PDB file as gemmi writes it, atoms N, CA and C in Angstrom:
CRYST1    1.000    1.000    1.000  90.00  90.00  90.00 P 1                      
ATOM      1  N   MET A   1       0.785  -0.949  -0.283  1.00  0.00           N  
ATOM      2  CA  MET A   1      -0.206  -0.010   0.159  1.00  0.00           C  
ATOM      3  C   MET A   1       0.821   1.484  -0.202  1.00  0.00           C  
ATOM      4  N   LYS A   2       0.752   1.980  -1.130  1.00  0.00           N  
ATOM      5  CA  LYS A   2       1.711   3.011  -1.182  1.00  0.00           C  
ATOM      6  C   LYS A   2       0.304   4.487  -0.756  1.00  0.00           C  
ATOM      7  N   ASN A   3       2.046   5.412  -0.664  1.00  0.00           N  
ATOM      8  CA  ASN A   3       0.725   6.094   0.279  1.00  0.00           C  
ATOM      9  C   ASN A   3       1.556   8.021   0.402  1.00  0.00           C  
ATOM     10  N   ASN A   4       1.426   8.924   0.868  1.00  0.00           N  
ATOM     11  CA  ASN A   4       1.281   9.888   0.306  1.00  0.00           C  
ATOM     12  C   ASN A   4       1.379  10.718   1.360  1.00  0.00           C  
ATOM     13  N   LEU A   5       1.967  10.493   2.825  1.00  0.00           N  
ATOM     14  CA  LEU A   5       2.021  10.973   3.862  1.00  0.00           C  
ATOM     15  C   LEU A   5       3.177  12.484   4.172  1.00  0.00           C  
ATOM     16  N   ASP A   6       2.688  13.518   4.883  1.00  0.00           N  
ATOM     17  CA  ASP A   6       3.815  14.134   5.279  1.00  0.00           C  
ATOM     18  C   ASP A   6       4.419  13.236   6.530  1.00  0.00           C  
ATOM     19  N   HIS A   7       5.426  13.277   6.054  1.00  0.00           N  
ATOM     20  CA  HIS A   7       6.382  12.386   7.258  1.00  0.00           C  
ATOM     21  C   HIS A   7       6.975  13.470   7.873  1.00  0.00           C  
ATOM     22  N   LYS A   8       6.784  14.877   8.055  1.00  0.00           N  
ATOM     23  CA  LYS A   8       7.514  15.756   8.971  1.00  0.00           C  
ATOM     24  C   LYS A   8       6.120  15.810  10.169  1.00  0.00           C  
ATOM     25  N   ASP A   9       5.334  15.533  10.222  1.00  0.00           N  
ATOM     26  CA  ASP A   9       4.157  15.844  10.731  1.00  0.00           C  
ATOM     27  C   ASP A   9       3.944  14.163  11.838  1.00  0.00           C  
ATOM     28  N   PRO A  10       4.481  13.867  12.507  1.00  0.00           N  
ATOM     29  CA  PRO A  10       3.541  12.757  13.427  1.00  0.00           C  
ATOM     30  C   PRO A  10       2.260  12.536  13.862  1.00  0.00           C  
ATOM     31  N   ASN A  11       1.975  13.468  13.389  1.00  0.00           N  
ATOM     32  CA  ASN A  11       0.175  13.393  14.039  1.00  0.00           C  
ATOM     33  C   ASN A  11      -0.472  12.781  12.551  1.00  0.00           C  
ATOM     34  N   THR A  12      -0.283  13.380  11.419  1.00  0.00           N  
ATOM     35  CA  THR A  12      -0.493  12.616   9.642  1.00  0.00           C  
ATOM     36  C   THR A  12      -0.133  11.523  10.079  1.00  0.00           C  
ATOM     37  N   ILE A  13       0.904  10.432  10.463  1.00  0.00           N  
ATOM     38  CA  ILE A  13       1.242   9.241  10.456  1.00  0.00           C  
ATOM     39  C   ILE A  13       0.211   8.424  11.546  1.00  0.00           C  
ATOM     40  N   LEU A  14       0.115   9.545  12.549  1.00  0.00           N  
ATOM     41  CA  LEU A  14      -1.023   8.682  13.196  1.00  0.00           C  
ATOM     42  C   LEU A  14      -2.515   8.384  12.788  1.00  0.00           C  
ATOM     43  N   ASN A  15      -2.325   9.194  11.971  1.00  0.00           N  
ATOM     44  CA  ASN A  15      -3.626   9.437  11.347  1.00  0.00           C  
ATOM     45  C   ASN A  15      -3.882   8.233  10.419  1.00  0.00           C  
ATOM     46  N   TYR A  16      -3.051   8.083   9.671  1.00  0.00           N  
ATOM     47  CA  TYR A  16      -2.541   7.013   9.044  1.00  0.00           C  
ATOM     48  C   TYR A  16      -2.768   5.878   9.230  1.00  0.00           C  
ATOM     49  N   ILE A  17      -2.007   5.504  10.618  1.00  0.00           N  
ATOM     50  CA  ILE A  17      -2.364   4.097  11.472  1.00  0.00           C  
ATOM     51  C   ILE A  17      -3.644   3.961  11.730  1.00  0.00           C  
ATOM     52  N   LYS A  18      -4.602   4.858  11.864  1.00  0.00           N  
ATOM     53  CA  LYS A  18      -5.861   4.280  12.387  1.00  0.00           C  
ATOM     54  C   LYS A  18      -6.407   4.482  11.241  1.00  0.00           C  
ATOM     55  N   GLU A  19      -5.925   4.907  10.003  1.00  0.00           N  
ATOM     56  CA  GLU A  19      -6.783   4.904   8.925  1.00  0.00           C  
ATOM     57  C   GLU A  19      -6.581   3.199   8.256  1.00  0.00           C  
ATOM     58  N   LEU A  20      -5.298   2.546   9.159  1.00  0.00           N  
ATOM     59  CA  LEU A  20      -5.089   0.987   8.366  1.00  0.00           C  
ATOM     60  C   LEU A  20      -5.629   0.452   9.466  1.00  0.00           C  
ATOM     61  N   GLU A  21      -6.114   0.728  10.678  1.00  0.00           N  
ATOM     62  CA  GLU A  21      -6.800  -0.173  12.145  1.00  0.00           C  
ATOM     63  C   GLU A  21      -8.174   0.032  11.260  1.00  0.00           C  
ATOM     64  N   ASN A  22      -8.669   1.055  10.609  1.00  0.00           N  
ATOM     65  CA  ASN A  22     -10.135   1.296  10.167  1.00  0.00           C  
ATOM     66  C   ASN A  22      -9.988  -0.043   9.167  1.00  0.00           C  
ATOM     67  N   ALA A  23      -9.650  -0.232   8.081  1.00  0.00           N  
ATOM     68  CA  ALA A  23      -8.870  -0.597   7.328  1.00  0.00           C  
ATOM     69  C   ALA A  23      -9.412  -2.789   7.242  1.00  0.00           C  
ATOM     70  N   VAL A  24      -8.645  -3.205   8.103  1.00  0.00           N  
ATOM     71  CA  VAL A  24      -8.507  -4.360   9.017  1.00  0.00           C  
ATOM     72  C   VAL A  24      -8.982  -4.387  10.391  1.00  0.00           C  
ATOM     73  N   ALA A  25     -10.036  -3.822  10.829  1.00  0.00           N  
ATOM     74  CA  ALA A  25     -11.124  -3.669  11.521  1.00  0.00           C  
ATOM     75  C   ALA A  25     -10.190  -4.288  12.838  1.00  0.00           C  
ATOM     76  N   GLN A  26      -9.156  -3.947  12.932  1.00  0.00           N  
ATOM     77  CA  GLN A  26      -8.625  -4.410  14.377  1.00  0.00           C  
ATOM     78  C   GLN A  26      -7.175  -3.396  14.691  1.00  0.00           C  
ATOM     79  N   PRO A  27      -7.350  -3.404  15.819  1.00  0.00           N  
ATOM     80  CA  PRO A  27      -5.772  -2.090  16.205  1.00  0.00           C  
ATOM     81  C   PRO A  27      -4.672  -2.442  16.077  1.00  0.00           C  
ATOM     82  N   LEU A  28      -3.808  -1.716  15.603  1.00  0.00           N  
ATOM     83  CA  LEU A  28      -2.244  -1.945  15.090  1.00  0.00           C  
ATOM     84  C   LEU A  28      -1.467  -1.342  16.217  1.00  0.00           C  
ATOM     85  N   LEU A  29      -1.791  -0.947  16.809  1.00  0.00           N  
ATOM     86  CA  LEU A  29      -0.802  -0.708  17.889  1.00  0.00           C  
ATOM     87  C   LEU A  29      -2.056   0.045  19.389  1.00  0.00           C  
ATOM     88  N   ASP A  30      -1.307  -0.531  20.432  1.00  0.00           N  
ATOM     89  CA  ASP A  30      -2.052   0.396  21.573  1.00  0.00           C  
ATOM     90  C   ASP A  30      -1.146   1.541  21.832  1.00  0.00           C  
ATOM     91  N   LEU A  31      -1.345   2.692  21.738  1.00  0.00           N  
ATOM     92  CA  LEU A  31      -1.024   3.534  22.238  1.00  0.00           C  
ATOM     93  C   LEU A  31      -0.658   3.812  24.014  1.00  0.00           C  
ATOM     94  N   GLU A  32      -2.088   3.442  25.138  1.00  0.00           N  
ATOM     95  CA  GLU A  32      -1.470   3.436  26.070  1.00  0.00           C  
ATOM     96  C   GLU A  32      -0.082   2.158  26.377  1.00  0.00           C  
ATOM     97  N   ARG A  33      -0.177   1.490  25.545  1.00  0.00           N  
ATOM     98  CA  ARG A  33       1.141   0.591  26.052  1.00  0.00           C  
ATOM     99  C   ARG A  33       2.334   0.383  25.476  1.00  0.00           C  
ATOM    100  N   ARG A  34       2.107   1.637  24.398  1.00  0.00           N  
ATOM    101  CA  ARG A  34       3.550   1.772  23.263  1.00  0.00           C  
ATOM    102  C   ARG A  34       5.060   1.938  24.536  1.00  0.00           C  
ATOM    103  N   GLU A  35       6.268   1.663  23.960  1.00  0.00           N  
ATOM    104  CA  GLU A  35       7.508   1.984  24.496  1.00  0.00           C  
ATOM    105  C   GLU A  35       8.046   3.035  23.641  1.00  0.00           C  
ATOM    106  N   ASP A  36       8.251   4.323  24.560  1.00  0.00           N  
ATOM    107  CA  ASP A  36       8.920   5.178  23.820  1.00  0.00           C  
ATOM    108  C   ASP A  36      10.667   5.000  24.083  1.00  0.00           C  
ATOM    109  N   VAL A  37      11.403   4.678  22.723  1.00  0.00           N  
ATOM    110  CA  VAL A  37      13.568   4.103  22.975  1.00  0.00           C  
ATOM    111  C   VAL A  37      14.011   4.978  22.328  1.00  0.00           C  
ATOM    112  N   LYS A  38      14.673   4.986  23.362  1.00  0.00           N  
ATOM    113  CA  LYS A  38      15.725   6.547  23.035  1.00  0.00           C  
ATOM    114  C   LYS A  38      17.217   5.350  22.478  1.00  0.00           C  
ATOM    115  N   VAL A  39      17.737   5.907  21.176  1.00  0.00           N  
ATOM    116  CA  VAL A  39      19.556   5.519  21.192  1.00  0.00           C  
ATOM    117  C   VAL A  39      19.895   6.546  21.155  1.00  0.00           C  
ATOM    118  N   LYS A  40      21.144   6.130  22.008  1.00  0.00           N  
ATOM    119  CA  LYS A  40      22.428   6.846  21.780  1.00  0.00           C  
ATOM    120  C   LYS A  40      23.122   6.808  20.423  1.00  0.00           C  
ATOM    121  N   ILE A  41      23.534   8.130  19.991  1.00  0.00           N  
ATOM    122  CA  ILE A  41      23.940   8.041  19.347  1.00  0.00           C  
ATOM    123  C   ILE A  41      25.230   9.623  18.891  1.00  0.00           C  
ATOM    124  N   ARG A  42      26.414   9.049  18.844  1.00  0.00           N  
ATOM    125  CA  ARG A  42      27.777  10.243  18.827  1.00  0.00           C  
ATOM    126  C   ARG A  42      27.737   9.682  17.153  1.00  0.00           C  
ATOM    127  N   VAL A  43      28.584  11.552  17.520  1.00  0.00           N  
ATOM    128  CA  VAL A  43      29.330  11.694  15.789  1.00  0.00           C  
ATOM    129  C   VAL A  43      30.639  11.078  15.667  1.00  0.00           C  
ATOM    130  N   ASP A  44      30.918  10.510  14.409  1.00  0.00           N  
ATOM    131  CA  ASP A  44      32.461  10.174  14.161  1.00  0.00           C  
ATOM    132  C   ASP A  44      31.856  10.227  12.448  1.00  0.00           C  
ATOM    133  N   GLU A  45      32.632  11.234  12.442  1.00  0.00           N  
ATOM    134  CA  GLU A  45      32.681  11.154  10.752  1.00  0.00           C  
ATOM    135  C   GLU A  45      33.333  10.652   9.663  1.00  0.00           C  
ATOM    136  N   LYS A  46      34.050   9.626   9.973  1.00  0.00           N  
ATOM    137  CA  LYS A  46      34.304   8.559   9.481  1.00  0.00           C  
ATOM    138  C   LYS A  46      33.700   7.240   8.972  1.00  0.00           C  
ATOM    139  N   VAL A  47      32.119   7.923   9.863  1.00  0.00           N  
ATOM    140  CA  VAL A  47      31.158   6.707   9.137  1.00  0.00           C  
ATOM    141  C   VAL A  47      30.520   7.049   7.503  1.00  0.00           C  
ATOM    142  N   ALA A  48      30.652   6.371   6.806  1.00  0.00           N  
ATOM    143  CA  ALA A  48      29.605   6.890   5.681  1.00  0.00           C  
ATOM    144  C   ALA A  48      28.386   7.560   5.898  1.00  0.00           C  
ATOM    145  N   PRO A  49      28.062   9.009   5.330  1.00  0.00           N  
ATOM    146  CA  PRO A  49      26.368   9.020   5.003  1.00  0.00           C  
ATOM    147  C   PRO A  49      25.457   7.875   5.386  1.00  0.00           C  
ATOM    148  N   ALA A  50      24.484   8.239   6.055  1.00  0.00           N  
ATOM    149  CA  ALA A  50      23.190   7.538   6.077  1.00  0.00           C  
ATOM    150  C   ALA A  50      23.489   6.260   6.713  1.00  0.00           C  
ATOM    151  N   MET A  51      24.939   6.011   7.030  1.00  0.00           N  
ATOM    152  CA  MET A  51      25.108   4.534   7.900  1.00  0.00           C  
ATOM    153  C   MET A  51      25.291   5.073   9.629  1.00  0.00           C  
ATOM    154  N   PHE A  52      24.849   3.667   9.987  1.00  0.00           N  
ATOM    155  CA  PHE A  52      25.398   3.680  11.562  1.00  0.00           C  
ATOM    156  C   PHE A  52      26.334   2.424  12.033  1.00  0.00           C  
ATOM    157  N   LYS A  53      26.847   2.434  12.943  1.00  0.00           N  
ATOM    158  CA  LYS A  53      27.649   1.401  12.690  1.00  0.00           C  
ATOM    159  C   LYS A  53      27.553   1.519  14.579  1.00  0.00           C  
ATOM    160  N   SER A  54      27.770   0.495  15.525  1.00  0.00           N  
ATOM    161  CA  SER A  54      27.754   0.244  16.431  1.00  0.00           C  
ATOM    162  C   SER A  54      28.899   0.927  17.023  1.00  0.00           C  
ATOM    163  N   ASP A  55      28.442   1.551  18.582  1.00  0.00           N  
ATOM    164  CA  ASP A  55      29.503   2.504  19.350  1.00  0.00           C  
ATOM    165  C   ASP A  55      30.157   1.754  20.132  1.00  0.00           C  
ATOM    166  N   PRO A  56      31.814   1.645  19.908  1.00  0.00           N  
ATOM    167  CA  PRO A  56      32.602   1.225  20.729  1.00  0.00           C  
ATOM    168  C   PRO A  56      32.594   1.577  21.836  1.00  0.00           C  
ATOM    169  N   PHE A  57      32.023   2.297  22.348  1.00  0.00           N  
ATOM    170  CA  PHE A  57      32.195   2.651  24.039  1.00  0.00           C  
ATOM    171  C   PHE A  57      30.961   3.470  24.606  1.00  0.00           C  
ATOM    172  N   ILE A  58      30.065   3.139  24.242  1.00  0.00           N  
ATOM    173  CA  ILE A  58      28.482   3.255  24.608  1.00  0.00           C  
ATOM    174  C   ILE A  58      27.777   2.117  24.200  1.00  0.00           C  
ATOM    175  N   PRO A  59      27.386   0.633  25.118  1.00  0.00           N  
ATOM    176  CA  PRO A  59      27.042   0.045  25.155  1.00  0.00           C  
ATOM    177  C   PRO A  59      25.049  -0.187  24.134  1.00  0.00           C  
ATOM    178  N   ASN A  60      24.574  -0.389  23.551  1.00  0.00           N  
ATOM    179  CA  ASN A  60      23.700  -0.127  22.819  1.00  0.00           C  
ATOM    180  C   ASN A  60      23.317   0.927  21.840  1.00  0.00           C  
ATOM    181  N   GLY A  61      25.263   1.489  21.802  1.00  0.00           N  
ATOM    182  CA  GLY A  61      24.667   3.074  20.997  1.00  0.00           C  
ATOM    183  C   GLY A  61      25.405   3.274  19.608  1.00  0.00           C  
ATOM    184  N   PHE A  62      25.096   3.952  19.077  1.00  0.00           N  
ATOM    185  CA  PHE A  62      25.592   4.161  17.497  1.00  0.00           C  
ATOM    186  C   PHE A  62      26.234   4.959  17.748  1.00  0.00           C  
ATOM    187  N   ILE A  63      27.070   5.036  16.077  1.00  0.00           N  
ATOM    188  CA  ILE A  63      28.087   5.935  16.305  1.00  0.00           C  
ATOM    189  C   ILE A  63      27.843   6.304  14.425  1.00  0.00           C  
ATOM    190  N   ALA A  64      27.438   8.159  13.805  1.00  0.00           N  
ATOM    191  CA  ALA A  64      27.321   8.420  12.411  1.00  0.00           C  
ATOM    192  C   ALA A  64      27.992   9.607  12.070  1.00  0.00           C  
ATOM    193  N   ASN A  65      27.946   9.585  10.688  1.00  0.00           N  
ATOM    194  CA  ASN A  65      28.573  11.377  10.872  1.00  0.00           C  
ATOM    195  C   ASN A  65      27.432  12.105  11.203  1.00  0.00           C  
ATOM    196  N   SER A  66      28.168  13.420  11.366  1.00  0.00           N  
ATOM    197  CA  SER A  66      26.993  14.855  11.699  1.00  0.00           C  
ATOM    198  C   SER A  66      26.044  15.080  10.003  1.00  0.00           C  
ATOM    199  N   LEU A  67      25.263  14.974   9.511  1.00  0.00           N  
ATOM    200  CA  LEU A  67      24.999  15.055   8.181  1.00  0.00           C  
ATOM    201  C   LEU A  67      23.997  13.938   8.802  1.00  0.00           C  
ATOM    202  N   THR A  68      24.150  12.898   9.124  1.00  0.00           N  
ATOM    203  CA  THR A  68      23.562  11.404   9.115  1.00  0.00           C  
ATOM    204  C   THR A  68      22.421  11.832  10.558  1.00  0.00           C  
ATOM    205  N   ILE A  69      22.950  12.588  11.360  1.00  0.00           N  
ATOM    206  CA  ILE A  69      23.008  13.111  12.844  1.00  0.00           C  
ATOM    207  C   ILE A  69      21.286  13.747  12.634  1.00  0.00           C  
ATOM    208  N   LYS A  70      21.986  14.737  12.084  1.00  0.00           N  
ATOM    209  CA  LYS A  70      21.308  16.005  11.475  1.00  0.00           C  
ATOM    210  C   LYS A  70      19.545  15.678  10.448  1.00  0.00           C  
ATOM    211  N   ALA A  71      20.022  15.075   9.907  1.00  0.00           N  
ATOM    212  CA  ALA A  71      18.906  14.560   8.770  1.00  0.00           C  
ATOM    213  C   ALA A  71      17.969  13.400   9.271  1.00  0.00           C  
ATOM    214  N   MET A  72      18.201  12.651  10.139  1.00  0.00           N  
ATOM    215  CA  MET A  72      17.564  11.592  10.559  1.00  0.00           C  
ATOM    216  C   MET A  72      16.504  12.209  11.433  1.00  0.00           C  
ATOM    217  N   ARG A  73      15.166  12.090  11.303  1.00  0.00           N  
ATOM    218  CA  ARG A  73      13.811  12.049  12.146  1.00  0.00           C  
ATOM    219  C   ARG A  73      14.349  11.423  13.569  1.00  0.00           C  
ATOM    220  N   SER A  74      13.986  11.393  14.649  1.00  0.00           N  
ATOM    221  CA  SER A  74      13.781  11.717  16.315  1.00  0.00           C  
ATOM    222  C   SER A  74      12.397  11.188  16.305  1.00  0.00           C  
ATOM    223  N   ASP A  75      12.113  10.777  15.672  1.00  0.00           N  
ATOM    224  CA  ASP A  75      10.172  10.811  16.037  1.00  0.00           C  
ATOM    225  C   ASP A  75       9.520   9.672  14.913  1.00  0.00           C  
ATOM    226  N   ILE A  76       9.967   7.782  14.684  1.00  0.00           N  
ATOM    227  CA  ILE A  76      10.022   7.023  14.183  1.00  0.00           C  
ATOM    228  C   ILE A  76       9.223   6.018  14.682  1.00  0.00           C  
ATOM    229  N   PHE A  77       7.715   6.285  13.587  1.00  0.00           N  
ATOM    230  CA  PHE A  77       6.311   4.764  14.435  1.00  0.00           C  
ATOM    231  C   PHE A  77       7.350   3.154  13.890  1.00  0.00           C  
ATOM    232  N   ILE A  78       7.729   2.383  14.842  1.00  0.00           N  
ATOM    233  CA  ILE A  78       7.311   1.401  14.108  1.00  0.00           C  
ATOM    234  C   ILE A  78       5.852   0.602  15.259  1.00  0.00           C  
ATOM    235  N   LEU A  79       5.599   0.018  13.681  1.00  0.00           N  
ATOM    236  CA  LEU A  79       4.823  -1.135  13.660  1.00  0.00           C  
ATOM    237  C   LEU A  79       5.043  -2.949  13.873  1.00  0.00           C  
ATOM    238  N   GLY A  80       5.676  -3.332  15.017  1.00  0.00           N  
ATOM    239  CA  GLY A  80       6.202  -5.103  15.340  1.00  0.00           C  
ATOM    240  C   GLY A  80       7.402  -4.572  14.263  1.00  0.00           C  
ATOM    241  N   GLU A  81       7.393  -5.792  13.386  1.00  0.00           N  
ATOM    242  CA  GLU A  81       8.647  -5.828  12.934  1.00  0.00           C  
ATOM    243  C   GLU A  81       9.132  -5.032  11.750  1.00  0.00           C  
ATOM    244  N   THR A  82       7.947  -4.477  10.828  1.00  0.00           N  
ATOM    245  CA  THR A  82       7.976  -4.418   9.934  1.00  0.00           C  
ATOM    246  C   THR A  82       7.964  -2.588   9.173  1.00  0.00           C  
ATOM    247  N   PHE A  83       8.350  -2.142   8.695  1.00  0.00           N  
ATOM    248  CA  PHE A  83       8.110  -0.537   8.725  1.00  0.00           C  
ATOM    249  C   PHE A  83       7.759  -0.353   7.312  1.00  0.00           C  
ATOM    250  N   GLU A  84       6.842  -1.475   6.622  1.00  0.00           N  
ATOM    251  CA  GLU A  84       6.224  -1.667   4.911  1.00  0.00           C  
ATOM    252  C   GLU A  84       5.183  -0.769   4.807  1.00  0.00           C  
ATOM    253  N   ASP A  85       4.083  -1.113   5.259  1.00  0.00           N  
ATOM    254  CA  ASP A  85       3.026   0.431   5.815  1.00  0.00           C  
ATOM    255  C   ASP A  85       3.132   1.939   5.654  1.00  0.00           C  
ATOM    256  N   LEU A  86       4.180   2.373   6.058  1.00  0.00           N  
ATOM    257  CA  LEU A  86       4.876   3.672   6.105  1.00  0.00           C  
ATOM    258  C   LEU A  86       5.663   4.276   5.052  1.00  0.00           C  
ATOM    259  N   THR A  87       6.498   3.511   3.921  1.00  0.00           N  
ATOM    260  CA  THR A  87       7.644   3.169   3.588  1.00  0.00           C  
ATOM    261  C   THR A  87       6.612   4.439   2.257  1.00  0.00           C  
ATOM    262  N   VAL A  88       7.740   5.449   2.351  1.00  0.00           N  
ATOM    263  CA  VAL A  88       7.553   6.441   1.004  1.00  0.00           C  
ATOM    264  C   VAL A  88       9.304   6.112   0.212  1.00  0.00           C  
ATOM    265  N   ASP A  89       9.342   5.748  -1.005  1.00  0.00           N  
ATOM    266  CA  ASP A  89      10.806   5.034  -1.153  1.00  0.00           C  
ATOM    267  C   ASP A  89      11.073   6.960  -2.528  1.00  0.00           C  
ATOM    268  N   TYR A  90      12.291   7.374  -2.560  1.00  0.00           N  
ATOM    269  CA  TYR A  90      12.139   8.647  -3.254  1.00  0.00           C  
ATOM    270  C   TYR A  90      13.862   8.445  -3.447  1.00  0.00           C  
ATOM    271  N   HIS A  91      13.380   9.000  -4.540  1.00  0.00           N  
ATOM    272  CA  HIS A  91      14.940   9.096  -5.667  1.00  0.00           C  
ATOM    273  C   HIS A  91      15.615  10.804  -5.294  1.00  0.00           C  
ATOM    274  N   CYS A  92      16.360  11.092  -4.999  1.00  0.00           N  
ATOM    275  CA  CYS A  92      16.912  12.074  -4.831  1.00  0.00           C  
ATOM    276  C   CYS A  92      17.661  13.176  -5.808  1.00  0.00           C  
ATOM    277  N   ALA A  93      17.673  13.934  -6.112  1.00  0.00           N  
ATOM    278  CA  ALA A  93      18.742  14.438  -7.460  1.00  0.00           C  
ATOM    279  C   ALA A  93      20.486  14.090  -6.748  1.00  0.00           C  
ATOM    280  N   CYS A  94      20.703  13.514  -5.743  1.00  0.00           N  
ATOM    281  CA  CYS A  94      21.850  13.615  -6.092  1.00  0.00           C  
ATOM    282  C   CYS A  94      22.150  11.484  -6.417  1.00  0.00           C  
ATOM    283  N   GLY A  95      21.017  10.756  -6.300  1.00  0.00           N  
ATOM    284  CA  GLY A  95      21.284   9.809  -7.315  1.00  0.00           C  
ATOM    285  C   GLY A  95      21.068   8.656  -6.266  1.00  0.00           C  
ATOM    286  N   LYS A  96      20.889   8.820  -5.026  1.00  0.00           N  
ATOM    287  CA  LYS A  96      20.730   8.208  -3.905  1.00  0.00           C  
ATOM    288  C   LYS A  96      19.045   8.204  -3.876  1.00  0.00           C  
ATOM    289  N   ASN A  97      18.820   6.655  -3.190  1.00  0.00           N  
ATOM    290  CA  ASN A  97      17.626   6.073  -2.874  1.00  0.00           C  
ATOM    291  C   ASN A  97      17.376   6.372  -1.628  1.00  0.00           C  
ATOM    292  N   LEU A  98      15.943   6.622  -0.975  1.00  0.00           N  
ATOM    293  CA  LEU A  98      16.134   6.298   0.479  1.00  0.00           C  
ATOM    294  C   LEU A  98      14.529   6.222   0.550  1.00  0.00           C  
ATOM    295  N   ASP A  99      14.084   5.711   2.026  1.00  0.00           N  
ATOM    296  CA  ASP A  99      13.309   5.639   2.587  1.00  0.00           C  
ATOM    297  C   ASP A  99      12.542   6.640   3.447  1.00  0.00           C  
ATOM    298  N   ILE A 100      11.973   8.070   2.739  1.00  0.00           N  
ATOM    299  CA  ILE A 100      11.774   9.266   3.724  1.00  0.00           C  
ATOM    300  C   ILE A 100      11.028   9.634   5.116  1.00  0.00           C  
ATOM    301  N   GLN A 101      11.010   7.887   5.433  1.00  0.00           N  
ATOM    302  CA  GLN A 101       9.750   7.616   6.694  1.00  0.00           C  
ATOM    303  C   GLN A 101      10.939   8.164   7.580  1.00  0.00           C  
ATOM    304  N   PHE A 102      12.511   7.698   7.206  1.00  0.00           N  
ATOM    305  CA  PHE A 102      13.110   7.605   7.803  1.00  0.00           C  
ATOM    306  C   PHE A 102      14.316   9.533   8.064  1.00  0.00           C  
ATOM    307  N   TRP A 103      14.376  10.025   7.431  1.00  0.00           N  
ATOM    308  CA  TRP A 103      14.935  11.025   7.108  1.00  0.00           C  
ATOM    309  C   TRP A 103      13.841  12.857   6.908  1.00  0.00           C  
ATOM    310  N   LYS A 104      14.515  13.561   7.414  1.00  0.00           N  
ATOM    311  CA  LYS A 104      13.741  14.879   7.370  1.00  0.00           C  
ATOM    312  C   LYS A 104      13.937  15.544   5.805  1.00  0.00           C  
ATOM    313  N   PHE A 105      15.904  15.300   5.922  1.00  0.00           N  
ATOM    314  CA  PHE A 105      16.010  15.578   3.852  1.00  0.00           C  
ATOM    315  C   PHE A 105      17.034  15.044   3.818  1.00  0.00           C  
ATOM    316  N   CYS A 106      17.669  14.719   2.923  1.00  0.00           N  
ATOM    317  CA  CYS A 106      18.538  14.154   2.239  1.00  0.00           C  
ATOM    318  C   CYS A 106      19.691  13.512   2.866  1.00  0.00           C  
ATOM    319  N   PRO A 107      20.213  12.753   3.664  1.00  0.00           N  
ATOM    320  CA  PRO A 107      21.265  12.481   4.418  1.00  0.00           C  
ATOM    321  C   PRO A 107      22.625  12.134   3.858  1.00  0.00           C  
ATOM    322  N   PHE A 108      22.314  11.940   2.580  1.00  0.00           N  
ATOM    323  CA  PHE A 108      23.455  12.391   1.261  1.00  0.00           C  
ATOM    324  C   PHE A 108      24.566  13.621   0.832  1.00  0.00           C  
ATOM    325  N   CYS A 109      23.335  14.455   0.566  1.00  0.00           N  
ATOM    326  CA  CYS A 109      23.262  15.020  -0.174  1.00  0.00           C  
ATOM    327  C   CYS A 109      23.149  17.034   0.641  1.00  0.00           C  
ATOM    328  N   SER A 110      22.287  16.298   1.443  1.00  0.00           N  
ATOM    329  CA  SER A 110      21.359  17.818   2.297  1.00  0.00           C  
ATOM    330  C   SER A 110      20.094  18.759   1.904  1.00  0.00           C  
ATOM    331  N   ARG A 111      19.937  18.324   0.294  1.00  0.00           N  
ATOM    332  CA  ARG A 111      18.794  18.775  -0.239  1.00  0.00           C  
ATOM    333  C   ARG A 111      17.739  18.228   0.832  1.00  0.00           C  
ATOM    334  N   GLU A 112      16.315  19.363   0.662  1.00  0.00           N  
ATOM    335  CA  GLU A 112      15.027  18.878   1.116  1.00  0.00           C  
ATOM    336  C   GLU A 112      14.073  17.862   0.019  1.00  0.00           C  
ATOM    337  N   PHE A 113      13.402  17.527   0.421  1.00  0.00           N  
ATOM    338  CA  PHE A 113      12.672  16.535  -0.216  1.00  0.00           C  
ATOM    339  C   PHE A 113      11.281  17.037  -0.691  1.00  0.00           C  
ATOM    340  N   LYS A 114      11.406  17.026  -2.165  1.00  0.00           N  
ATOM    341  CA  LYS A 114      10.836  17.390  -3.476  1.00  0.00           C  
ATOM    342  C   LYS A 114       9.283  16.398  -3.258  1.00  0.00           C  
ATOM    343  N   LEU A 115       8.877  16.436  -2.666  1.00  0.00           N  
ATOM    344  CA  LEU A 115       7.298  15.735  -2.730  1.00  0.00           C  
ATOM    345  C   LEU A 115       6.113  16.017  -3.366  1.00  0.00           C  
TER     346      LEU A 115                                                      
END                                                                             
């Protein structure tokens, strides 16, 4: 199922999730029982753009370059084991393909998304 969500607005995503729930006549998530997970990410410019590596100093933490950290969304909805329902594939002018549910702008070239 493809969608035209405004991935910059978490409320739009939540409304889309509610539409999916109505389509299958059962809840996809229980906001009362949700888990908020925070991940520690530290800057390391040696990591390639849009990539993350395990942090050797912080258990369960990651390292990424500064552009990747600036470009990544801080509010990602995860429904179970898959990201497919909220996927929006995007081909950036820099030639890279991205799923913009994870990014505010291109983590390779800093271009804004033209949706």
